[in-house]
C-alpha positions as CSV (number, residue, x, y, z in Angstrom):
1,M,-30.3,-4.6,-56.0
2,Q,-28.4,-1.9,-54.3
3,F,-31.6,-0.6,-52.7
4,A,-32.5,-4.1,-51.3
5,G,-28.9,-4.4,-49.8
6,A,-29.2,-1.0,-48.2
7,L,-32.3,-2.1,-46.4
8,K,-30.7,-5.2,-45.0
9,R,-27.8,-3.4,-43.3
10,P,-30.0,-1.2,-41.0
11,Q,-32.1,-4.3,-40.2
12,I,-29.0,-6.2,-39.1
13,A,-27.7,-3.2,-37.1
14,S,-31.1,-2.7,-35.4
15,S,-31.2,-6.4,-34.5
16,L,-27.7,-6.2,-33.0
17,C,-28.3,-3.1,-30.9
18,P,-30.4,-4.8,-28.3
19,I,-27.8,-7.6,-28.0
20,L,-25.0,-5.0,-27.7
21,Y,-26.9,-3.0,-25.2
22,S,-27.6,-6.0,-23.1
23,L,-23.8,-6.8,-23.0
24,I,-22.9,-3.4,-21.6
25,P,-23.9,-4.1,-17.9
26,F,-22.2,-7.5,-18.1
27,V,-18.9,-5.9,-19.4
28,L,-19.1,-3.1,-16.8
29,R,-19.6,-5.7,-14.0
30,L,-16.6,-7.7,-15.2
31,Y,-14.5,-4.5,-15.3
32,L,-15.6,-3.4,-11.8
33,V,-14.9,-6.9,-10.4
34,S,-11.5,-6.9,-11.9
35,L,-10.8,-3.4,-10.4
36,K,-12.0,-4.7,-7.0
37,D,-9.6,-7.7,-7.3
38,M,-6.6,-5.5,-8.1
39,L,-4.3,-4.5,-5.3
40,D,-3.5,-0.8,-5.4
41,H,0.2,-0.8,-4.6
42,T,3.4,1.1,-5.5
43,E,6.9,-0.2,-5.7
44,I,9.0,2.4,-3.8
45,T,12.3,0.6,-3.9
46,R,13.1,-2.9,-5.0
47,W,12.5,-4.0,-1.4
48,L,9.6,-1.8,-0.3
49,Y,5.9,-1.6,-1.5
50,I,3.2,0.7,-0.1
51,G,-0.4,0.2,-0.9
52,T,-3.9,-0.6,0.2
53,T,-5.1,-3.6,2.4
54,P,-4.5,-6.9,0.7
55,Q,-7.2,-9.6,0.7
56,P,-6.3,-13.3,0.8
57,G,-6.8,-13.4,-3.0
58,H,-3.8,-11.0,-3.3
59,Y,-1.4,-13.2,-1.3
60,P,-0.2,-15.3,-4.3
61,M,0.7,-12.0,-6.0
62,L,2.6,-10.9,-2.8
63,H,4.4,-14.2,-2.8
64,A,5.3,-13.7,-6.4
65,L,6.7,-10.3,-5.6
66,G,9.0,-11.8,-2.9
67,V,7.2,-10.2,0.0
68,G,8.2,-11.7,3.3
69,L,6.6,-9.2,5.6
70,V,3.3,-7.3,5.5
71,I,3.0,-4.4,7.9
72,N,-0.6,-3.5,8.7
73,M,-1.0,0.0,10.1
74,R,-4.9,-0.2,10.4
75,F,-6.5,-0.1,13.8
76,E,-9.8,-1.0,12.4
77,R,-8.8,-4.2,10.6
78,R,-6.7,-7.1,11.6
79,P,-4.6,-8.9,9.0
80,L,-6.3,-11.8,7.4
81,P,-4.4,-15.1,7.6
82,D,-2.3,-16.5,4.8
83,H,-2.9,-20.2,4.5
84,D,-0.3,-20.9,1.8
85,G,2.4,-23.4,2.3
86,L,5.0,-20.8,3.3
87,P,2.8,-18.1,4.9
88,I,3.8,-14.4,4.7
89,K,4.7,-12.9,8.1
90,F,2.3,-10.2,9.3
91,L,3.0,-7.4,11.7
92,W,-0.1,-5.6,13.0
93,L,0.6,-2.1,14.3
94,P,-2.9,-0.7,15.0
95,T,-2.8,3.0,14.6
96,F,-5.3,5.8,13.8
97,D,-5.2,8.3,10.9
98,S,-5.9,11.3,13.0
99,P,-4.0,14.4,14.2
100,L,-5.7,13.9,17.6
101,I,-4.1,10.4,18.1
102,P,-0.5,10.5,16.7
103,I,1.1,7.4,15.4
104,P,3.3,6.0,18.3
105,I,7.0,6.3,17.6
106,R,7.4,2.9,19.2
107,A,5.2,1.4,16.5
108,L,7.3,3.0,13.8
109,E,10.4,1.7,15.4
110,R,9.1,-1.8,15.7
111,G,8.0,-1.8,12.1
112,A,11.3,-0.4,10.9
113,Q,13.3,-3.0,12.9
114,E,11.2,-5.9,11.5
115,A,11.4,-4.5,8.0
116,V,15.2,-4.1,8.1
117,Q,15.6,-7.7,9.3
118,T,13.3,-8.9,6.5
119,I,15.1,-6.9,3.8
120,E,18.5,-8.0,5.1
121,A,17.2,-11.6,4.8
122,G,16.6,-10.9,1.1
123,E,12.8,-10.5,1.2
124,R,10.6,-7.5,0.4
125,V,8.2,-5.6,2.6
126,Y,4.6,-4.5,1.9
127,V,3.3,-1.7,4.1
128,H,-0.4,-0.7,4.1
129,C,-3.1,1.2,5.7
130,A,-6.6,1.8,4.3
131,A,-5.6,3.9,1.3
132,G,-1.8,3.9,1.3
133,R,-2.0,7.6,2.0
134,H,-0.9,8.5,5.5
135,R,-0.2,5.7,8.1
136,G,1.4,3.3,5.5
137,V,3.4,6.2,4.1
138,A,4.6,7.1,7.6
139,M,5.8,3.5,8.1
140,G,7.3,3.4,4.6
141,S,9.2,6.6,5.4
142,A,10.4,5.1,8.7
143,I,11.7,2.0,6.9
144,L,13.6,4.2,4.3
145,I,15.1,6.3,7.1
146,A,16.2,3.1,8.9
147,R,17.9,2.1,5.6
148,G,19.8,5.4,5.4
149,Y,17.5,7.9,3.7
150,T,17.1,11.4,5.1
151,P,13.5,12.2,6.2
152,E,13.1,14.6,3.3
153,D,14.4,12.2,0.7
154,A,12.2,9.4,2.1
155,M,9.1,11.6,2.0
156,D,9.9,13.0,-1.4
157,L,10.6,9.6,-2.9
158,I,7.3,8.2,-1.7
159,K,5.3,11.2,-2.9
160,S,7.0,11.1,-6.3
161,L,6.1,7.5,-6.9
162,R,2.7,7.1,-5.1
163,G,0.4,9.9,-6.2
164,V,-2.1,9.5,-3.4
165,A,0.6,9.5,-0.7
166,D,0.6,12.6,1.5
167,P,3.7,12.4,3.8
168,H,3.8,16.2,4.0
169,I,0.5,16.7,5.8
170,W,1.6,18.2,9.1
171,Y,0.6,15.5,11.5
172,I,2.2,12.7,9.5
173,R,5.3,14.8,8.6
174,R,5.8,15.6,12.3
175,R,5.8,11.8,13.2
176,I,8.2,11.0,10.4
177,L,10.6,13.7,11.6
178,R,10.3,12.6,15.2
179,F,11.0,9.0,14.2
180,A,14.1,10.1,12.4
181,Q,15.3,11.9,15.5
182,V,14.6,8.9,17.8
183,W,16.1,6.4,15.3
184,D,19.3,8.5,15.0
185,H,19.6,8.7,18.8
186,R,19.0,4.9,19.2
187,Q,21.6,4.1,16.5
188,R,24.1,6.2,18.3
189,G,23.3,4.5,21.6
190,V,21.5,7.4,23.2
191,D,18.4,5.7,24.6
192,A,17.5,8.0,27.4
193,V,16.8,11.2,25.5
194,E,13.9,12.9,27.2
195,G,10.8,13.6,25.2
196,L,11.7,11.7,22.1
197,S,9.1,9.0,22.0
């Protein structure tokens, strides 16, 4: 009897193997689709998120997070419209991720001003570029600086929370420091400082 039972177990296992092997591609596809549907984002403060480009399918999640403003730093991609009842406000500041074409200080100022107004109204801000690595990080740093952080503290906070962020790469760091200088002068009422923008 034991011998007959021992024969049945391998037969069952061998008949299950093709079924299990056929499920592997299906399970992998489900996993990859779920990864594609996820929005790579990081909460920097309770009022600021930095991440990748949201798709319309991500908008309900952004609504749930309390996001009232999405700042898009991508030149190569316009924001996709939000057709919900209370649409999220989008600010498109098309910039390049290149040391040859620096991020305009006026774009960082405009984004920081809009973000500060949104935050003061009790809503949150989501900033993005393609990967949430350079342009979105520069804008996020500008928002933190506009809210009272030092440039170093802003860059260090973002880097500590978002692993892919690289605010210290020379051409991004340079724009963040320049923004801090311009913002400080503007807040003190010194608009006509030569060479700041």
